[in-house]
N, C-alpha and C positions, 0 to 999 in steps of 0.2 A: 630672721635667716632661718632657712630650712636646713639646719645643719645639727647632726646628732654627734655627742661625744660618746664614745663607747670604751669602758675600761674592762680589760680581760685579766680575770684571776688576780684582783687586787689583795694583796695579804694585810695591809694595814688600813683600818676603817678611818683613821684620821687623813689618809691621802684621799679618800672619797670626799670627805668633807671639804678638804682644802681645794679639790677639783670644782666641786660645786660652787665654792666662792669665787674661783677664777672665772668660771663660766658666767656667773651672774654679773661680775664686774664688767664684762663685755657684751652683755645682751643675750647670752645664750641659756636655754632652760631645758634642752632635751637631752637627758642623761641616761644611758643604759649601761648596766653592769652584767657582766658575764661572769658566773660562778664566783663572786666575792667570798673571801673566807669568812669576814664578819659584816654582816649588814642586815638590818639597821643596827646602830651601835652609838653609844654616847659619845665616843671619841669623834665619830663621823659628825654628829650634830654640833659638838663643841668647836671642830675646826672649820665648820661652815660658816660661823660668824654672820649669822642673818640671812644665809641663802638655804634656810631649811626647805622652802618651797621647791627648789631643785631636787633636794634629796627625797622629799615626799612624793614627787611626781616620777622619780626615777624608775625605769622598768628593771626587773631582774630576771635574767634568762640563764638557761643552762648551756647554750652554745652560741658561738659568734655568728654562725649563719642565722639564728633566729633574731639577733640584734639587727642584722642587715638585710632582712626579708624584703623590705620595702625600699631599699636604697639603690639608686642608680649610679653613684659614684663614691668610691671608699679609698681613703688615704690611710696606710698603715705605718706607724711609726717604727723606725729601726735604726739602730746605731752600728749594727754588725754586718760584715760582708757576707754574700750569700754566694752558693755554689752556682746558681743560675741567676743571671742578672735581671732585676726588676727595674722599670722605669723609676725614676727617683727626682725628688725636688726638695728644694729648701722651703722653709716655712712661708716666705713672702710669695714665691710663685705658686706653691701649693694653696695657699689662701686664696689667691685670685683665681685659680682653676676651680676650687671648690665654690666659690660664689658663682662662677659662670654656670658649672653644672648643676648648681642649686635652682636655676630657672627651669630646669626639666624634671625635678623630683627632688626627694630626700637625699643628702649626702652625709657622709659620715668620716669621722677621723678616729681611728682605733689606737688605743694605748695597751701595751702588754703589762705583764707583771713586773713589779718593780726590780726583780733580780734577773730575770731572763729575758724579758722583752717578748715580743710576738715569735711564736714558732713559725715555720714554713708553711705549715697547714693553714694557719691563720693567714698568712701573707697570700695563699692561694685565693683568697676572697677579696683582695684588694687590687685596684687599679694601679696604684703608684706608691712607693716608698716616701714617706716624709723623714728626712733627716735634718736634725738641728745641729749646725756646726758649733763646736765647742773646743776648747783648748786641748790639744791632744795629750798634754800632760796631765789634764784632770777633767776627763770627759763625763763624770758622773753627774747627771742631771736628774732632780727629783721630778717624780711624776707630775706632781701639781704645776711645777715650774714649766715642764714641757707643754702641759695644757695651756698655761698662761701665755706662753710664746706664740702658739698657734692661734689662741682666740684673740690675742691681740692684734695679729696679723689679719685675722678675719674682720675685725672691727674696721681697721684701716681700709681693707679692700672694699668693704660694704660702703664705706663713705666715697670711695672712687667709682664705684661700679653704677654706671647709668646706661650702658650701651644694651643692644638687645641680646636675647640669648640665641643659641643655634636654632635654625630652622630646620624642621624635619617633618616628614609625613606621619610619624608615629613617635611617641615617646621612647626613651631608652628602655631595654629590658631590665627588669629589677634583678637585684640579687637572687631572690627566690627563683624567679624563671631561669636564670643561668644555671642556677645549681641543678634544677631538674634537666636541663639540656645537657650539663657534664655527666650526670648520672646516666642519662640514657646513651650518650655517645660511649661512655666507657663500657656499658653493658654490650653495645653492638659490636664494639671492637673485641671484646672477649668472645662473643658468639661467633665471629668471624675468624677467631684465633690470630687476629693482629695484635692483641695484647695478652701477654701471659700473666693472669692474675698472681701467680706465685713469684713472679719475678717482673713486676711493673717497671722497675727503674724509675726515670723521670718523665715518662711519656705524658701522662695526665698533666703534670705541672707544666710542660712545656706546651702542651695544646691549649691550656688555660691562658698561658702568656699570648698565644696568638689571638684568641678571642678578646682578650682584654683590651689588646691593641686596637681591635677592630670595632669594638663598641657596638655589637648588634643592638637595633632598636626593636620593639616588640613584634613587628611584622617579620623582621630578619630572624629573630629568635624562632618564630613559629614556622618559618620556611625550613630552617635547619631541623626543627623538631619533625616536620612532615617528612623530610627527606630520610630521616632515621627510621620514621614509622614505615616507610615504603620499603626500605630494607628489610625490616622485620617482616612484612607481609610476603616480600620475595622469598626471603629464607624459609618460612613456614609452608609455602606452596611447593617448594622444590624438593 
C-alpha cells in the first residue's frame, strides 16, 4: 500500500513505538515523524515489540510540509470542531478513499500531538478530516489506538479494492507543487493589494479549501502557475 503515516510533534517516544507496531500488524511500513520530542529512544524500541524495522526506516523532518512533499492526498485526524468547515470522513470511508487515491500516488494520514491534536495550519495541508467516533462521555483516544483503527480499516479496504483507479490525462499535483502555487497566489494578491498581509483574516485558508475540493492535476497546477506568472509580467511592464 502506498500509504504514509505521519506523526506530528509526538511527545512520548513510547507512542511512536506503539504506532510502529500497529502499522506493521496491518502491513504498513512508511512512517514519518515531524519534530518528535524524543527519537530515537529506548521506549520507542521497547513499545515497537518487533517492529523496529519500521522505526529504523522512519523519516524525521522539521515541518509537516516536508513529510507531505510527494503526497497527492492527505487525511488529517481531528476531534475538534473548527471555525471553517473541512470535508470530514469516518475511518471506514476515509480508508476506502485513501486506497482509491493511492492508485495515483503517495497518500498520507496525519496524526497530531497527543494533547492538542493538529493545528489549523496543519489542516491547511490536508484534503479531508478523519474523525473517529467515540463515546461523547469519554472521547480520549490514545495515539496508537487511533492509528490502529485507521490501519485496520485500510487493511480491510485493501482486500476489497479491485476496481480501476481514476482516469486522468495527468497525475494529481503533489503537496509540494500545491504549496508553491499557494505561495505564488498569496504574493500576487498582496502585490495587487487584494490581500492585506497585516490583516489576512482567513482568505488564504478559504482559498485552500476551494483548490482542495477542485484537486488540480499537474497540468492544471501548471496552468494556474502560468496565469499568475502572466499577472506578474503584466504588473512589471505597467
